[in-house]
GUMI-333391 format. One record per residue (C-alpha): residue number from 1; x negated, y negated, z. Coordinates in Angstrom, 1 decimal, m for minus. Layout:
BEGIN
+-----+--------+--------+--------+
!  nr !     xx !     yy !     zz !
+-----+--------+--------+--------+
! NUM !      X !      Y !      Z !
...
+-----+--------+--------+--------+
This chain:
BEGIN
+-----+--------+--------+--------+
!  nr !     xx !     yy !     zz !
+-----+--------+--------+--------+
!   1 !  m25.3 !    7.3 !   18.1 !
!   2 !  m21.7 !    6.2 !   18.7 !
!   3 !  m19.3 !    8.9 !   17.7 !
!   4 !  m17.8 !    7.4 !   14.6 !
!   5 !  m14.8 !    9.8 !   14.5 !
!   6 !  m13.5 !    8.3 !   17.7 !
!   7 !  m13.6 !    4.7 !   16.6 !
!   8 !  m10.7 !    2.6 !   15.4 !
!   9 !  m11.7 !    0.5 !   12.4 !
!  10 !  m12.0 !   m2.6 !   14.6 !
!  11 !  m14.3 !   m0.7 !   16.9 !
!  12 !  m16.4 !    0.5 !   14.0 !
!  13 !  m16.7 !   m3.0 !   12.8 !
!  14 !  m18.0 !   m4.0 !   16.3 !
!  15 !  m20.4 !   m1.1 !   16.4 !
!  16 !  m21.7 !   m2.0 !   12.9 !
!  17 !  m22.2 !   m5.6 !   14.0 !
!  18 !  m24.0 !   m4.9 !   17.3 !
!  19 !  m26.2 !   m2.2 !   15.7 !
!  20 !  m24.8 !    0.8 !   17.7 !
!  21 !  m24.0 !    2.2 !   14.2 !
!  22 !  m25.9 !    1.4 !   11.1 !
!  23 !  m24.2 !    0.9 !    7.8 !
!  24 !  m26.1 !    3.9 !    6.4 !
!  25 !  m24.9 !    6.1 !    9.3 !
!  26 !  m21.3 !    5.0 !    8.8 !
!  27 !  m21.5 !    5.6 !    5.1 !
!  28 !  m23.1 !    9.0 !    5.5 !
!  29 !  m20.5 !   10.0 !    8.0 !
!  30 !  m17.6 !    9.1 !    5.7 !
!  31 !  m19.2 !   10.6 !    2.6 !
!  32 !  m19.6 !   13.9 !    4.5 !
!  33 !  m15.9 !   13.7 !    5.4 !
!  34 !  m15.1 !   13.2 !    1.7 !
!  35 !  m17.2 !   16.2 !    0.7 !
!  36 !  m15.5 !   18.3 !    3.3 !
!  37 !  m11.8 !   17.3 !    2.7 !
!  38 !  m11.5 !   15.9 !   m0.8 !
!  39 !  m11.4 !   19.3 !   m2.5 !
!  40 !   m8.2 !   20.1 !   m0.5 !
!  41 !   m6.6 !   16.6 !   m0.4 !
!  42 !   m7.5 !   15.2 !   m3.8 !
!  43 !   m7.9 !   11.7 !   m2.5 !
!  44 !  m10.8 !   10.6 !   m4.7 !
!  45 !  m11.1 !   10.6 !   m8.5 !
!  46 !  m14.6 !    9.2 !   m8.4 !
!  47 !  m17.1 !    9.3 !   m5.5 !
!  48 !  m20.0 !    6.8 !   m5.7 !
!  49 !  m22.2 !    8.4 !   m3.1 !
!  50 !  m25.6 !    7.2 !   m4.5 !
!  51 !  m24.6 !    3.6 !   m5.0 !
!  52 !  m22.8 !    3.6 !   m1.6 !
!  53 !  m26.0 !    4.7 !    0.2 !
!  54 !  m28.0 !    2.1 !   m1.6 !
!  55 !  m25.5 !   m0.6 !   m0.6 !
!  56 !  m25.5 !    0.6 !    3.0 !
!  57 !  m29.3 !    0.4 !    3.2 !
!  58 !  m29.2 !   m3.1 !    1.7 !
!  59 !  m26.6 !   m4.1 !    4.3 !
!  60 !  m28.8 !   m2.8 !    7.1 !
!  61 !  m31.7 !   m4.9 !    5.8 !
!  62 !  m29.5 !   m8.0 !    5.4 !
!  63 !  m28.2 !   m7.6 !    9.0 !
!  64 !  m31.6 !   m8.2 !   10.5 !
!  65 !  m32.4 !  m11.2 !    8.4 !
!  66 !  m29.0 !  m12.8 !    8.9 !
!  67 !  m29.2 !  m12.4 !   12.7 !
!  68 !  m32.8 !  m13.7 !   12.8 !
!  69 !  m31.6 !  m16.8 !   11.0 !
!  70 !  m28.9 !  m17.2 !   13.6 !
!  71 !  m26.1 !  m16.8 !   11.1 !
!  72 !  m22.9 !  m14.8 !   11.5 !
!  73 !  m22.5 !  m11.4 !    9.8 !
!  74 !  m20.0 !  m11.0 !    7.0 !
!  75 !  m16.5 !  m10.0 !    8.3 !
!  76 !  m16.8 !   m6.4 !    7.1 !
!  77 !  m20.5 !   m5.9 !    7.4 !
!  78 !  m21.3 !   m2.2 !    6.5 !
!  79 !  m17.6 !   m1.2 !    6.5 !
!  80 !  m17.0 !    1.8 !    4.2 !
!  81 !  m14.0 !    1.3 !    1.8 !
!  82 !  m12.7 !    2.7 !   m1.4 !
!  83 !  m10.4 !    1.3 !   m4.1 !
!  84 !   m7.4 !    2.6 !   m6.0 !
!  85 !   m8.4 !    3.7 !   m9.5 !
!  86 !   m6.4 !    0.8 !  m10.9 !
!  87 !   m9.0 !   m1.8 !   m9.8 !
!  88 !  m12.3 !   m2.3 !  m11.5 !
!  89 !  m15.5 !   m1.7 !   m9.6 !
!  90 !  m18.5 !   m2.8 !  m11.6 !
!  91 !  m20.4 !    0.1 !  m13.2 !
!  92 !  m17.6 !    2.6 !  m12.3 !
!  93 !  m15.1 !    3.9 !  m14.8 !
!  94 !  m11.4 !    2.9 !  m14.2 !
!  95 !   m9.0 !    5.6 !  m15.3 !
!  96 !   m5.7 !    4.0 !  m14.4 !
!  97 !   m4.7 !    7.6 !  m13.7 !
!  98 !   m4.1 !    8.3 !  m17.4 !
!  99 !   m5.4 !   10.8 !  m20.0 !
! 100 !   m4.3 !    8.4 !  m22.8 !
! 101 !   m7.4 !    6.2 !  m22.6 !
! 102 !  m11.1 !    7.2 !  m22.2 !
! 103 !  m12.4 !    5.3 !  m19.1 !
! 104 !  m15.5 !    3.2 !  m19.5 !
! 105 !  m17.6 !    1.7 !  m16.7 !
! 106 !  m16.2 !   m1.7 !  m15.6 !
! 107 !  m18.3 !   m4.7 !  m16.5 !
! 108 !  m17.3 !   m6.6 !  m13.3 !
! 109 !  m15.5 !   m6.2 !  m10.0 !
! 110 !  m11.8 !   m6.9 !   m9.7 !
! 111 !  m11.4 !  m10.2 !   m7.7 !
! 112 !  m10.2 !   m8.3 !   m4.6 !
! 113 !  m13.1 !   m5.9 !   m4.8 !
! 114 !  m15.5 !   m8.8 !   m5.2 !
! 115 !  m14.0 !  m10.6 !   m2.2 !
! 116 !  m14.3 !   m7.5 !    0.0 !
! 117 !  m17.8 !   m6.7 !   m1.2 !
! 118 !  m18.8 !  m10.3 !   m0.4 !
! 119 !  m17.3 !   m9.7 !    3.1 !
! 120 !  m19.8 !   m6.8 !    3.5 !
! 121 !  m17.8 !   m3.7 !    2.5 !
! 122 !  m19.5 !   m0.7 !    1.1 !
! 123 !  m17.7 !    1.0 !   m1.8 !
! 124 !  m17.5 !    4.8 !   m1.5 !
! 125 !  m15.5 !    5.4 !   m4.7 !
! 126 !  m12.1 !    5.3 !   m6.5 !
! 127 !   m8.9 !    6.9 !   m5.2 !
! 128 !   m6.2 !    8.9 !   m6.8 !
! 129 !   m3.2 !    7.1 !   m8.4 !
! 130 !   m0.2 !    8.0 !  m10.6 !
! 131 !   m0.4 !    7.1 !  m14.2 !
! 132 !   m0.7 !    3.3 !  m14.4 !
! 133 !    0.5 !    3.1 !  m10.8 !
! 134 !    4.1 !    3.7 !  m11.9 !
! 135 !    5.3 !    6.3 !   m9.5 !
! 136 !    5.9 !    6.9 !   m5.8 !
! 137 !    3.5 !    9.9 !   m5.8 !
! 138 !   m0.1 !   10.1 !   m6.7 !
! 139 !   m0.3 !   12.8 !   m9.4 !
! 140 !   m1.5 !   12.6 !  m13.0 !
! 141 !   m2.9 !   14.7 !  m15.8 !
! 142 !   m6.6 !   13.9 !  m15.2 !
! 143 !   m7.4 !   14.9 !  m11.6 !
! 144 !   m6.1 !   16.9 !   m8.7 !
! 145 !   m3.0 !   15.5 !   m7.0 !
! 146 !   m3.3 !   13.5 !   m3.8 !
! 147 !   m1.9 !   15.7 !   m1.0 !
! 148 !   m0.5 !   14.8 !    2.4 !
! 149 !   m2.9 !   15.5 !    5.2 !
! 150 !    0.0 !   16.3 !    7.5 !
! 151 !    1.1 !   19.1 !    5.1 !
! 152 !   m1.0 !   19.5 !    1.9 !
! 153 !    1.9 !   21.2 !    0.1 !
! 154 !    3.6 !   17.8 !    0.2 !
! 155 !    3.0 !   14.5 !   m1.6 !
! 156 !    0.9 !   11.7 !   m0.1 !
! 157 !    3.1 !    9.2 !   m1.7 !
! 158 !    2.1 !    6.6 !   m4.2 !
! 159 !    0.8 !    4.7 !   m5.9 !
! 160 !   m1.8 !    4.2 !   m3.1 !
! 161 !   m1.5 !    7.9 !   m2.2 !
! 162 !   m5.2 !    8.7 !   m2.6 !
! 163 !   m6.2 !    5.9 !   m0.3 !
! 164 !   m3.5 !    6.7 !    2.3 !
! 165 !   m4.5 !   10.4 !    2.4 !
! 166 !   m8.1 !    9.3 !    2.8 !
! 167 !   m7.4 !    7.0 !    5.7 !
! 168 !   m5.0 !    9.5 !    7.4 !
! 169 !   m7.5 !   12.3 !    7.2 !
! 170 !  m10.5 !   10.3 !    8.3 !
! 171 !  m12.3 !   10.0 !    5.0 !
! 172 !  m12.0 !    6.2 !    5.3 !
! 173 !  m11.6 !    4.1 !    8.4 !
! 174 !   m9.1 !    1.8 !    6.7 !
! 175 !   m8.0 !    1.2 !    3.2 !
! 176 !   m7.0 !   m1.6 !    0.8 !
! 177 !   m4.0 !   m0.8 !   m1.4 !
! 178 !   m1.6 !   m2.7 !   m3.6 !
! 179 !    2.1 !   m2.6 !   m3.7 !
! 180 !    4.4 !   m3.4 !   m6.7 !
! 181 !    7.5 !   m1.5 !   m5.6 !
! 182 !    6.4 !    0.1 !   m2.4 !
! 183 !    3.0 !    1.4 !   m3.3 !
! 184 !    1.4 !    0.7 !    0.1 !
! 185 !    4.5 !    1.3 !    2.2 !
! 186 !    5.5 !    4.6 !    0.6 !
! 187 !    2.2 !    6.5 !    1.1 !
! 188 !    1.8 !    4.9 !    4.6 !
! 189 !    5.1 !    6.3 !    5.6 !
! 190 !    4.3 !    9.7 !    4.1 !
! 191 !    1.0 !   10.0 !    5.8 !
! 192 !    1.9 !    8.5 !    9.2 !
! 193 !    0.1 !    5.2 !    8.8 !
! 194 !    0.9 !    1.5 !    9.1 !
! 195 !    1.3 !   m0.1 !    5.7 !
! 196 !    1.7 !   m3.8 !    5.2 !
! 197 !    2.9 !   m5.5 !    2.0 !
! 198 !    2.1 !   m9.1 !    2.4 !
! 199 !    4.2 !  m11.8 !    0.9 !
! 200 !    3.4 !  m13.0 !   m2.6 !
! 201 !    0.5 !  m15.4 !   m2.3 !
! 202 !   m0.8 !  m14.4 !    1.1 !
! 203 !   m3.7 !  m12.7 !   m0.5 !
! 204 !   m5.1 !  m15.4 !   m2.9 !
! 205 !   m6.4 !  m13.0 !   m5.5 !
! 206 !   m2.9 !  m11.8 !   m6.1 !
! 207 !   m1.7 !  m15.0 !   m7.6 !
! 208 !   m4.9 !  m16.1 !   m9.5 !
! 209 !   m2.8 !  m15.8 !  m12.7 !
! 210 !    0.4 !  m17.2 !  m11.3 !
! 211 !    3.4 !  m16.1 !   m9.3 !
! 212 !    5.5 !  m14.9 !  m12.3 !
! 213 !    4.9 !  m12.4 !  m15.0 !
! 214 !    4.9 !  m13.1 !  m18.8 !
! 215 !    8.7 !  m13.1 !  m18.9 !
! 216 !    9.2 !  m15.3 !  m15.8 !
! 217 !   10.1 !  m12.5 !  m13.4 !
! 218 !    8.8 !  m12.7 !   m9.9 !
! 219 !    5.3 !  m11.1 !   m9.7 !
! 220 !    5.8 !   m7.8 !   m8.0 !
! 221 !    2.3 !   m6.5 !   m7.1 !
! 222 !    0.4 !   m7.7 !   m4.0 !
! 223 !   m2.6 !   m6.3 !   m2.1 !
! 224 !   m2.2 !   m5.0 !    1.5 !
! 225 !   m3.9 !   m2.7 !    4.1 !
! 226 !   m3.3 !    0.9 !    5.0 !
! 227 !   m4.4 !    1.6 !    8.6 !
! 228 !   m3.9 !    3.8 !   11.7 !
! 229 !   m3.2 !    0.7 !   13.9 !
! 230 !   m1.9 !   m2.8 !   13.7 !
! 231 !   m5.3 !   m4.2 !   14.7 !
! 232 !   m7.1 !   m2.3 !   11.9 !
! 233 !   m4.5 !   m3.6 !    9.4 !
! 234 !   m4.9 !   m7.1 !   10.7 !
! 235 !   m8.7 !   m6.9 !   10.4 !
! 236 !   m8.5 !   m5.9 !    6.8 !
! 237 !   m5.8 !   m8.4 !    6.0 !
! 238 !   m8.0 !  m11.2 !    7.4 !
! 239 !  m10.8 !  m10.1 !    5.1 !
! 240 !   m8.4 !   m9.8 !    2.1 !
! 241 !   m7.1 !  m13.4 !    2.7 !
! 242 !  m10.6 !  m14.7 !    3.3 !
! 243 !   m9.7 !  m16.1 !    6.7 !
! 244 !  m12.9 !  m16.9 !    8.6 !
! 245 !  m10.8 !  m17.5 !   11.8 !
! 246 !   m9.3 !  m14.0 !   11.6 !
! 247 !   m5.9 !  m15.3 !   12.5 !
! 248 !   m4.0 !  m12.1 !   12.0 !
! 249 !   m6.3 !  m10.1 !   14.4 !
! 250 !   m6.5 !  m12.8 !   17.0 !
! 251 !   m2.7 !  m12.9 !   17.2 !
! 252 !   m2.6 !   m9.3 !   18.6 !
! 253 !   m3.9 !  m10.0 !   22.1 !
! 254 !   m2.1 !   m8.4 !   25.0 !
! 255 !   m0.9 !  m11.8 !   26.2 !
! 256 !    0.6 !  m12.6 !   22.8 !
! 257 !    2.3 !   m9.2 !   22.6 !
! 258 !    3.7 !   m9.5 !   26.1 !
! 259 !    5.2 !  m12.9 !   25.3 !
! 260 !    6.9 !  m11.8 !   22.1 !
! 261 !   10.5 !  m11.1 !   22.9 !
! 262 !   14.0 !  m12.0 !   21.8 !
! 263 !   13.8 !  m11.5 !   18.1 !
! 264 !   17.1 !  m11.1 !   16.3 !
! 265 !   16.8 !   m8.0 !   14.0 !
! 266 !   19.4 !   m6.9 !   11.5 !
! 267 !   19.7 !   m3.1 !   10.8 !
! 268 !   20.6 !   m2.1 !    7.3 !
! 269 !   21.1 !    1.1 !    5.4 !
! 270 !   22.1 !   m0.7 !    2.2 !
! 271 !   20.1 !   m0.3 !   m1.0 !
! 272 !   20.5 !   m2.2 !   m4.2 !
! 273 !   20.1 !    1.1 !   m6.1 !
! 274 !   23.3 !    2.5 !   m4.6 !
! 275 !   25.4 !    1.1 !   m7.4 !
! 276 !   23.6 !    3.4 !   m9.8 !
! 277 !   22.5 !    6.4 !   m7.8 !
! 278 !   23.8 !    8.1 !   m4.7 !
! 279 !   21.4 !    7.4 !   m1.8 !
! 280 !   21.7 !   10.2 !    0.8 !
! 281 !   19.6 !    9.8 !    4.0 !
! 282 !   18.0 !   12.8 !    5.5 !
! 283 !   18.6 !   13.5 !    9.2 !
! 284 !   15.0 !   12.7 !    9.9 !
! 285 !   15.4 !    9.2 !    8.3 !
! 286 !   18.4 !    8.6 !   10.7 !
! 287 !   16.3 !    9.8 !   13.7 !
! 288 !   13.3 !    7.7 !   12.7 !
! 289 !   15.6 !    4.6 !   12.4 !
! 290 !   17.2 !    5.4 !   15.8 !
! 291 !   13.8 !    5.7 !   17.4 !
! 292 !   12.6 !    2.4 !   15.9 !
! 293 !   15.7 !    0.7 !   17.0 !
! 294 !   15.3 !    2.0 !   20.6 !
! 295 !   11.7 !    0.9 !   20.7 !
! 296 !   12.6 !   m2.6 !   19.5 !
! 297 !   15.2 !   m2.9 !   22.2 !
! 298 !   12.8 !   m1.7 !   24.8 !
! 299 !   10.3 !   m4.4 !   23.7 !
! 300 !   13.0 !   m7.0 !   24.4 !
! 301 !   14.4 !   m7.6 !   21.0 !
! 302 !   18.1 !   m7.8 !   20.0 !
! 303 !   19.2 !   m5.4 !   17.2 !
! 304 !   22.6 !   m5.4 !   15.4 !
! 305 !   24.1 !   m3.9 !   12.3 !
! 306 !   23.8 !   m6.2 !    9.4 !
! 307 !   26.2 !   m6.5 !    6.4 !
! 308 !   24.2 !   m7.0 !    3.3 !
! 309 !   25.8 !   m6.9 !   m0.2 !
! 310 !   23.5 !   m6.4 !   m3.2 !
! 311 !   24.0 !   m7.5 !   m6.8 !
! 312 !   24.9 !   m4.6 !   m9.0 !
! 313 !   22.7 !   m5.9 !  m11.8 !
! 314 !   19.6 !   m5.1 !   m9.8 !
! 315 !   18.8 !   m1.5 !  m10.9 !
! 316 !   18.8 !   m2.3 !  m14.6 !
! 317 !   17.0 !   m5.6 !  m14.3 !
! 318 !   14.3 !   m4.1 !  m12.0 !
! 319 !   13.8 !   m1.1 !  m14.3 !
! 320 !   13.5 !   m3.4 !  m17.3 !
! 321 !   10.8 !   m5.6 !  m15.7 !
! 322 !    9.1 !   m2.6 !  m14.0 !
! 323 !    8.5 !   m0.9 !  m17.4 !
! 324 !    8.0 !   m4.0 !  m19.7 !
! 325 !    4.2 !   m4.0 !  m19.3 !
! 326 !    3.9 !   m0.5 !  m20.7 !
! 327 !    4.9 !   m1.8 !  m24.1 !
! 328 !    1.9 !   m4.0 !  m24.1 !
! 329 !   m0.6 !   m1.3 !  m22.9 !
! 330 !   m3.4 !   m1.1 !  m25.4 !
! 331 !   m3.5 !    2.6 !  m26.1 !
! 332 !   m5.9 !    4.1 !  m28.6 !
! 333 !   m4.7 !    6.1 !  m31.6 !
! 334 !   m3.1 !    9.2 !  m30.4 !
! 335 !   m3.0 !    8.0 !  m26.8 !
! 336 !    0.7 !    7.9 !  m26.5 !
! 337 !    0.9 !   11.7 !  m26.9 !
! 338 !   m1.3 !   12.1 !  m23.8 !
! 339 !    1.0 !   10.2 !  m21.5 !
! 340 !    3.1 !   11.9 !  m18.8 !
! 341 !    6.8 !   12.3 !  m19.7 !
! 342 !    7.8 !    9.3 !  m17.5 !
! 343 !    5.2 !    6.9 !  m18.9 !
! 344 !    5.8 !    8.0 !  m22.5 !
! 345 !    9.6 !    7.6 !  m22.2 !
! 346 !    9.3 !    4.2 !  m20.4 !
! 347 !    6.8 !    3.0 !  m23.1 !
! 348 !    9.1 !    4.0 !  m25.9 !
! 349 !   12.0 !    2.1 !  m24.4 !
! 350 !    9.8 !   m0.9 !  m23.7 !
! 351 !    8.7 !   m1.0 !  m27.3 !
! 352 !   12.2 !   m0.6 !  m28.6 !
! 353 !   13.6 !   m3.3 !  m26.4 !
! 354 !   14.2 !   m6.8 !  m27.8 !
! 355 !   11.9 !   m9.3 !  m26.0 !
! 356 !   14.9 !  m11.4 !  m25.1 !
! 357 !   16.1 !   m8.5 !  m22.9 !
! 358 !   13.0 !   m8.9 !  m20.8 !
! 359 !   13.5 !  m12.6 !  m20.3 !
! 360 !   17.2 !  m12.0 !  m19.4 !
! 361 !   16.2 !   m9.4 !  m16.8 !
! 362 !   13.6 !  m11.8 !  m15.4 !
! 363 !   16.3 !  m14.4 !  m14.9 !
! 364 !   18.5 !  m11.9 !  m13.2 !
! 365 !   15.7 !  m10.9 !  m10.8 !
! 366 !   14.9 !  m14.5 !   m9.9 !
! 367 !   18.6 !  m15.0 !   m9.0 !
! 368 !   18.7 !  m11.7 !   m7.0 !
! 369 !   15.4 !  m12.6 !   m5.2 !
! 370 !   16.9 !  m15.9 !   m4.0 !
! 371 !   20.0 !  m13.9 !   m2.8 !
! 372 !   17.8 !  m11.4 !   m0.9 !
! 373 !   15.9 !  m14.2 !    0.9 !
! 374 !   19.1 !  m15.9 !    1.8 !
! 375 !   20.9 !  m12.8 !    3.2 !
! 376 !   17.9 !  m11.5 !    5.1 !
! 377 !   16.9 !  m14.9 !    6.3 !
! 378 !   19.9 !  m14.9 !    8.7 !
! 379 !   17.7 !  m12.6 !   10.9 !
! 380 !   14.2 !  m12.9 !   12.2 !
! 381 !   13.5 !   m9.5 !   10.9 !
! 382 !   15.4 !   m6.8 !    8.9 !
! 383 !   15.1 !   m3.1 !    9.9 !
! 384 !   15.6 !   m0.3 !    7.4 !
! 385 !   14.5 !    3.3 !    7.1 !
! 386 !   11.0 !    3.5 !    5.6 !
! 387 !   12.0 !    6.3 !    3.3 !
! 388 !   15.3 !    8.2 !    2.7 !
! 389 !   13.9 !   11.7 !    3.0 !
! 390 !   10.8 !   13.7 !    4.0 !
! 391 !    7.8 !   13.5 !    1.6 !
! 392 !    8.6 !   15.8 !   m1.3 !
! 393 !    6.5 !   18.7 !   m2.4 !
! 394 !    3.6 !   18.1 !   m4.8 !
! 395 !    4.9 !   18.4 !   m8.3 !
! 396 !    8.5 !   17.5 !   m7.4 !
! 397 !    8.8 !   14.7 !   m9.9 !
! 398 !    6.6 !   15.9 !  m12.8 !
! 399 !    8.8 !   19.0 !  m13.2 !
! 400 !   11.7 !   16.8 !  m14.4 !
! 401 !   12.6 !   14.8 !  m17.4 !
! 402 !   11.9 !   11.1 !  m17.3 !
! 403 !   15.4 !    9.9 !  m16.2 !
! 404 !   15.7 !   12.5 !  m13.5 !
! 405 !   12.2 !   11.7 !  m12.3 !
! 406 !   13.0 !    8.0 !  m12.0 !
! 407 !   16.3 !    8.7 !  m10.2 !
! 408 !   14.6 !   11.0 !   m7.7 !
! 409 !   12.0 !    8.3 !   m7.0 !
! 410 !   14.7 !    5.7 !   m6.4 !
! 411 !   16.5 !    8.1 !   m4.1 !
! 412 !   13.3 !    8.7 !   m2.0 !
! 413 !   12.3 !    5.0 !   m1.9 !
! 414 !   15.6 !    3.0 !   m2.0 !
! 415 !   14.5 !    0.2 !    0.4 !
! 416 !   11.1 !   m0.9 !   m0.9 !
! 417 !   11.1 !   m2.5 !   m4.4 !
! 418 !   13.7 !   m5.1 !   m3.3 !
! 419 !   11.1 !   m6.7 !   m1.0 !
! 420 !    8.7 !   m7.0 !   m3.9 !
! 421 !   11.3 !   m8.8 !   m5.9 !
! 422 !   12.0 !  m11.2 !   m3.0 !
! 423 !    8.3 !  m11.9 !   m2.6 !
! 424 !    8.5 !  m11.4 !    1.2 !
! 425 !    6.3 !   m9.5 !    3.6 !
! 426 !    7.3 !   m6.0 !    4.9 !
! 427 !    5.6 !   m3.4 !    7.0 !
! 428 !    6.2 !    0.3 !    7.7 !
! 429 !    5.3 !    2.0 !   10.9 !
! 430 !    5.8 !    5.7 !   12.0 !
! 431 !    8.4 !    6.3 !   14.6 !
! 432 !    9.1 !   10.0 !   14.3 !
! 433 !    7.0 !   13.2 !   14.1 !
! 434 !    9.1 !   16.2 !   13.0 !
! 435 !    8.8 !   19.7 !   14.4 !
! 436 !    6.9 !   20.5 !   11.3 !
! 437 !    4.4 !   17.7 !   11.9 !
! 438 !    5.6 !   15.3 !    9.2 !
! 439 !    5.9 !   11.6 !    9.8 !
! 440 !    8.9 !    9.4 !    9.2 !
! 441 !    9.2 !    5.7 !   10.1 !
! 442 !   10.9 !    2.4 !    9.7 !
! 443 !   10.4 !   m0.7 !    7.5 !
! 444 !   10.5 !   m4.2 !    8.9 !
! 445 !   11.1 !   m7.1 !    6.5 !
! 446 !   10.1 !  m10.6 !    7.5 !
! 447 !   10.6 !  m14.1 !    6.3 !
! 448 !    8.0 !  m15.9 !    4.2 !
! 449 !    4.7 !  m16.2 !    6.2 !
! 450 !    5.7 !  m13.7 !    8.8 !
! 451 !    2.8 !  m11.2 !    8.4 !
! 452 !    1.4 !  m12.0 !   11.8 !
! 453 !    4.8 !  m11.4 !   13.4 !
! 454 !    5.2 !   m8.1 !   11.6 !
! 455 !    1.8 !   m6.9 !   12.8 !
! 456 !    2.6 !   m8.0 !   16.3 !
! 457 !    5.9 !   m6.1 !   16.4 !
! 458 !    4.1 !   m3.1 !   15.0 !
! 459 !    1.5 !   m3.3 !   17.8 !
! 460 !    4.4 !   m3.6 !   20.3 !
! 461 !    6.1 !   m0.5 !   19.0 !
! 462 !    2.9 !    1.5 !   19.2 !
! 463 !    2.8 !    0.7 !   22.9 !
! 464 !    6.2 !    2.2 !   23.5 !
+-----+--------+--------+--------+
């Protein structure tokens, strides 16, 4: 049998397709990794081993009949995946990372889960998240925290931290996440992965209910891949978009990468949170940015300092919209008392806030989003640090009151949420490994529709 541990996700897909690895063999391998590592890393809240093995066996049976009929295999035939415990998987409880509600088995798959299942993926379970996906870590009151495989005393990031830790440690070959303020990019940076936040609408299931929220604010959350390599991320993005031509992966050929030169890239340390909180950058963040800048230059691109100026209304408007949904969360009697301090405080404020304040904040964010797109659009790409500091210790945020917790999160992740507001694609890639083995990286922000370009530049940087 092909040694699964040595395969990139794209190589595993090929091995599953050509029969060198069966779906059951792949599923068994990754379930064994989960059994070995999850007690230490806390990546999974729920492991669906029995149903996964049944699904894998069914995939192996279908493979033969599909090929005998002369038809192509599904894009992700037999590929083991797992989903954040914010997404419904039919028959599996969805906890949303909270003790405030008793989880019940979901009646049907989330549309993204249904799409990837139809593409042939095998679900291994549900991964750890912070309560309601609010935070940049993956800790809650119902399950062990997701820990960083590079240093288990530190956070894996969030809110896709369980998925990122699983991919980084080899419990999964690649992972779907979602990103409403950095929730793919933050854990990718913490765990040394590539994390892509597509632009709003790139993944069709993200906009099935529209491009704005109930108050008219730009919809923030989109679905994106966590992966070790640009090719793996492109493969999963192709499946998430339902592209039968696999345009993202096919754009990463050696000839295409060699021809990609001369991009104009603006470098920025500016954050829209700087009008409210001090945003100090750790030496490692500066070094990671310098490394990324040097690699971009070596790849034939032009980098220069960019002068961006951000609207001081951003922090309050973003916080208002970010927390507005908590006021509508259908908690059972007594549920509010079981929330974490951050969620409880944010919910109380959302309930006390006049509805008009939410509509006004939405108007402000729409104006700011247009300004972001205009300023950044002067460049082909914008380069920022991925994170401002090293991944914090597990428990770092939960030990503080709600306001301090939120401030610390903004200071760790000062460059991510603004891209969600703008609705643009962005990607983080590791560019530095510290003496202690931790990963730091950079973020690249693109124009609308530039996901393929971002993945190509990430592939270029990985060759440097």
